[in-house]
C-alpha positions as CSV (number, residue, x, y, z in Angstrom):
1,M,64.1,147.0,126.5
2,K,65.9,144.7,124.2
3,S,64.2,141.5,122.9
4,E,64.2,138.4,125.0
5,V,63.3,134.8,124.6
6,T,62.3,132.0,127.0
7,V,64.2,128.9,126.2
8,D,62.4,125.6,126.7
9,A,65.1,123.0,127.0
10,P,66.2,120.4,129.6
11,T,69.4,122.4,130.2
12,E,67.3,125.4,131.4
13,E,65.4,123.3,134.1
14,R,66.4,123.7,137.7
15,H,68.1,120.6,139.1
16,P,66.3,119.4,142.2
17,G,69.4,117.7,143.7
18,T,71.7,120.8,143.8
19,T,69.4,123.5,145.2
20,S,71.6,123.8,148.3
21,I,75.0,123.7,146.4
22,D,75.8,127.2,147.5
23,T,75.9,126.0,151.2
24,H,78.3,123.1,150.5
25,T,82.0,122.9,151.4
26,S,84.4,123.0,148.5
27,L,84.6,119.2,148.5
28,G,80.8,119.0,148.6
29,I,80.5,121.3,145.6
30,L,83.0,119.2,143.7
31,R,81.3,116.0,144.6
32,A,78.0,117.4,143.4
33,L,79.5,118.5,140.1
34,N,81.3,115.2,139.7
35,T,78.2,113.2,140.3
36,E,76.5,115.0,137.4
37,D,79.6,114.7,135.2
38,A,79.6,110.9,135.6
39,K,76.3,110.8,133.8
40,V,77.6,112.4,130.6
41,A,79.5,109.4,129.1
42,V,76.5,107.2,129.6
43,A,74.3,109.7,127.8
44,V,76.8,110.0,124.9
45,N,76.8,106.2,124.6
46,E,73.1,106.3,123.6
47,V,73.8,108.4,120.5
48,L,76.8,106.4,119.2
49,P,74.8,104.6,116.4
50,D,73.8,108.0,115.0
51,L,77.3,109.4,115.5
52,A,78.7,106.4,113.6
53,R,76.4,107.4,110.7
54,L,77.9,110.8,110.8
55,V,81.5,109.4,110.8
56,D,80.7,107.3,107.7
57,C,79.2,110.3,105.9
58,A,82.3,112.4,106.8
59,V,84.7,109.8,105.6
60,D,82.9,109.5,102.3
61,S,82.8,113.3,102.0
62,L,86.5,113.9,102.8
63,T,87.6,111.0,100.6
64,A,85.7,112.7,97.7
65,G,87.4,116.1,98.4
66,G,84.8,117.6,100.8
67,A,85.2,119.3,104.1
68,V,83.7,119.2,107.6
69,H,82.3,122.5,108.9
70,Y,81.4,123.1,112.6
71,F,78.9,125.9,113.6
72,G,78.4,127.1,117.1
73,A,78.2,130.1,119.5
74,G,79.6,130.6,123.0
75,T,80.8,127.4,124.6
76,S,79.7,125.3,121.7
77,G,81.6,127.4,119.2
78,R,84.8,127.4,121.4
79,L,84.7,123.7,121.6
80,A,84.3,123.4,117.9
81,V,87.3,125.7,117.3
82,L,89.4,123.6,119.7
83,D,88.5,120.3,118.0
84,A,89.3,121.6,114.5
85,A,92.6,123.2,115.6
86,E,93.9,120.1,117.4
87,L,93.5,117.9,114.3
88,L,96.4,119.7,112.5
89,P,99.2,118.8,115.0
90,T,97.7,115.5,116.1
91,F,96.9,114.0,112.7
92,N,98.7,116.3,110.2
93,A,95.2,117.0,108.8
94,P,95.4,119.5,105.9
95,E,94.3,123.0,106.5
96,G,90.6,123.4,105.6
97,L,89.7,119.8,106.2
98,F,87.8,120.7,109.4
99,V,86.7,124.3,109.7
100,A,85.1,125.9,112.7
101,H,82.7,128.8,112.4
102,H,82.3,130.6,115.7
103,A,79.5,133.2,115.9
104,G,81.3,136.5,116.4
105,G,84.6,135.3,115.0
106,T,88.0,135.4,116.8
107,R,87.0,138.2,119.3
108,A,84.1,136.1,120.5
109,L,86.4,133.3,121.7
110,V,87.4,135.4,124.7
111,H,84.7,138.2,124.8
112,A,81.0,138.0,124.8
113,V,79.8,139.7,121.5
114,E,76.3,140.9,121.8
115,N,73.5,139.3,119.7
116,V,75.7,137.3,117.3
117,E,74.2,133.9,118.4
118,D,70.7,135.3,117.7
119,D,71.6,136.2,114.1
120,A,70.3,133.5,111.7
121,D,71.4,135.5,108.7
122,L,75.0,135.5,110.0
123,G,74.8,131.8,110.3
124,R,73.6,131.5,106.7
125,S,76.4,133.7,105.4
126,E,79.0,131.7,107.3
127,A,77.6,128.6,105.5
128,D,77.8,130.1,102.1
129,V,81.3,128.6,101.6
130,L,80.0,125.0,101.8
131,R,79.7,122.8,98.7
132,A,77.4,119.9,97.9
133,G,78.6,116.8,99.7
134,D,80.3,118.7,102.6
135,I,79.4,118.0,106.2
136,A,77.8,120.7,108.4
137,V,77.7,120.0,112.1
138,G,75.8,122.5,114.3
139,L,76.3,122.6,118.0
140,T,73.8,124.1,120.4
141,A,73.0,122.9,123.9
142,S,69.5,124.4,123.8
143,G,68.9,123.3,120.3
144,R,67.5,126.6,119.2
145,T,70.5,129.0,118.6
146,P,69.5,131.0,115.5
147,F,73.1,131.3,114.2
148,V,73.3,127.5,114.1
149,A,69.8,127.0,112.7
150,G,70.5,129.5,109.9
151,A,73.8,127.8,109.1
152,L,72.3,124.3,108.9
153,A,69.4,125.6,106.8
154,R,71.8,127.2,104.3
155,A,74.1,124.2,104.3
156,R,71.2,121.9,103.4
157,E,70.2,124.2,100.6
158,L,73.7,123.9,99.2
159,G,73.5,120.1,99.3
160,A,75.6,119.4,102.4
161,V,74.9,116.7,104.9
162,T,73.7,118.3,108.1
163,A,74.0,117.2,111.7
164,L,73.0,118.7,115.0
165,V,74.7,118.1,118.4
166,T,72.4,119.2,121.2
167,A,71.3,118.4,124.8
168,N,67.6,118.9,123.8
169,P,65.8,115.9,122.3
170,H,63.1,118.3,121.1
171,A,65.5,120.8,119.5
172,E,64.0,123.4,117.2
173,A,67.0,123.3,114.9
174,A,66.5,119.6,114.4
175,V,64.3,120.3,111.4
176,H,67.5,121.3,109.5
177,A,69.5,118.2,110.5
178,D,69.8,115.0,108.6
179,I,71.4,113.4,111.7
180,L,70.3,114.4,115.2
181,L,72.7,113.8,118.1
182,A,70.6,114.6,121.1
183,V,72.6,113.8,124.2
184,R,70.2,113.7,127.2
185,T,72.4,115.3,129.8
186,G,69.4,116.8,131.7
187,P,69.4,119.8,134.0
188,E,72.7,121.4,134.9
189,A,74.0,121.5,138.5
190,L,73.9,125.3,138.0
191,T,70.7,126.1,136.2
192,G,71.4,127.0,132.5
193,S,75.2,126.7,132.8
194,T,75.7,124.6,129.7
195,R,79.5,124.8,129.9
196,L,79.0,122.0,132.4
197,K,77.4,118.7,131.3
198,A,76.1,119.8,128.0
199,G,79.5,121.2,127.1
200,T,81.3,118.1,128.3
201,A,78.9,116.0,126.1
202,Q,79.7,118.2,123.1
203,K,83.5,117.8,123.8
204,L,83.1,114.0,124.0
205,V,81.0,113.9,120.8
206,L,83.5,116.0,118.8
207,N,86.5,114.2,120.2
208,S,85.0,110.8,119.2
209,F,83.7,112.0,115.9
210,S,87.0,113.6,114.6
211,T,89.2,110.9,116.0
212,A,87.1,108.1,114.4
213,V,87.2,110.0,111.1
214,M,91.0,110.4,111.3
215,I,91.4,106.7,112.1
216,R,89.1,105.7,109.2
217,L,91.2,107.9,106.8
218,G,94.4,106.1,107.7
219,H,96.0,108.7,110.0
220,T,96.8,106.0,112.6
221,W,98.4,102.5,112.5
222,S,97.0,100.2,115.1
223,N,96.4,102.7,118.0
224,L,99.5,104.8,117.2
225,M,99.4,108.3,115.9
226,V,101.6,107.9,112.9
227,D,100.8,111.3,111.4
228,V,101.6,113.3,114.5
229,V,103.6,116.5,113.7
230,A,106.8,116.6,115.9
231,T,106.9,120.3,116.7
232,N,108.6,120.1,120.1
233,A,111.0,118.0,122.1
234,K,108.2,115.9,123.7
235,L,106.6,115.1,120.3
236,R,110.0,114.3,118.7
237,G,110.5,111.8,121.5
238,R,107.0,110.4,121.0
239,V,107.7,109.8,117.3
240,V,110.8,107.7,118.1
241,R,108.8,105.8,120.7
242,I,105.9,105.2,118.3
243,L,108.4,103.8,115.8
244,Q,110.0,101.5,118.4
245,E,106.6,100.2,119.6
246,A,105.4,99.6,116.1
247,T,108.4,97.7,114.9
248,G,110.2,96.4,118.0
249,A,113.3,98.3,117.0
250,G,115.8,99.9,119.4
251,S,116.0,103.7,119.8
252,E,119.1,104.1,117.6
253,E,117.6,102.0,114.8
254,A,114.4,104.0,115.0
255,R,116.2,107.3,114.9
256,A,118.3,106.2,111.9
257,A,115.1,105.2,110.0
258,L,113.5,108.5,110.8
259,D,116.6,110.4,109.6
260,E,116.5,108.4,106.3
261,A,112.8,109.4,105.9
262,D,113.6,113.1,106.6
263,G,111.8,112.8,109.9
264,E,108.5,111.5,108.4
265,L,107.1,108.7,110.6
266,K,104.8,107.0,108.1
267,P,107.5,106.2,105.4
268,A,110.0,105.2,108.1
269,L,107.4,102.9,109.7
270,L,106.4,101.2,106.4
271,A,110.0,100.9,105.3
272,M,110.9,99.1,108.5
273,L,107.8,96.9,108.6
274,A,107.9,95.9,104.9
275,G,111.7,95.8,104.5
276,V,111.7,98.3,101.6
277,G,113.4,101.6,100.8
278,V,111.9,104.9,101.9
279,A,111.0,105.9,98.4
280,T,109.1,102.7,97.8
281,A,107.4,103.2,101.1
282,R,106.3,106.7,100.2
283,D,104.9,105.6,96.9
284,A,103.0,102.7,98.5
285,I,101.5,105.0,101.1
286,A,100.4,107.6,98.5
287,A,98.9,104.8,96.4
288,N,96.8,103.6,99.4
289,G,95.2,106.8,100.5
290,G,97.8,107.5,103.2
291,S,97.1,104.3,105.1
292,V,100.1,102.3,106.4
293,A,97.8,99.3,107.0
294,R,96.5,99.3,103.4
295,A,99.9,99.8,102.0
296,L,101.2,96.8,104.0
297,S,98.4,94.7,102.8
298,A,98.9,95.7,99.2
299,M,102.6,94.9,99.4
300,G,101.9,91.5,100.9
301,A,104.1,92.3,103.8
302,V,104.0,90.3,107.0
303,T,103.8,92.5,110.1
304,P,106.4,91.5,112.8
305,A,104.7,89.5,115.6
306,A,105.8,91.9,118.2
307,A,104.1,94.8,116.4
308,T,100.9,93.1,115.3
309,P,97.8,95.1,116.4
310,T,95.4,93.3,118.6
311,P,92.4,92.1,116.4
312,E,89.1,94.0,116.9
313,R,86.8,92.2,119.3
């Protein structure tokens, strides 16, 4: 018989309110699941101060030339891969800025690969690429996955800042984390099925984390995605609309500005807002860390009233 382990975590407990879920109608099942799902955002809200600390650490790291590395297995690893992949088209994030390490590699994204999540040495070897000052984020619902624990332990040895995203407030792997994000999602509607509430919590945490980091790094202007890569007709239309909404210009004027900027939204936007040439706009953006807002401020430009972002409340 192969080795086994008994996991002691809230996600493994039996939910007293869903013991008859297999006798429900389809609508009854969905309502039971939805009732549990509604608790997730509330639980994530409780860890936001710690998540903000992680965002600040990541911004400092990336500004200094570092990288963010995610480590996970199973559902956790798949969510990490998804988050890292989506940052490239959404924010034009450079390759390697966010890197996802999924136990078992590409094959494990769609097939269960035996024992990889139990391999702490595999986690350590995956983390060997980290440098001092990088960010290592481990994801494990149970809080004990050896692959993740090994990766965080090695990352800390290399001088990285480590964080753990889990649904277990008493996670074993927390000893390797500088920042613990324990989202108290409790027992799952289906016992042990952490692709449900625990997975949803991880998705919310990753979405919020990476989006906040991208905003802080200047990949947005106001609440507009000014670094989006227009790789299809829908996104090309969105780029025109973003420029219109940001400047109050008509569609033809926006398209002309984009053409002059070779399709790049940021220089087109700054050129229109500041009334300068595209070359000047590009230089100003580069000199201000890629931020349109900081470039505008440095140039002493007055933002058109119709396009002025609503002040933070």
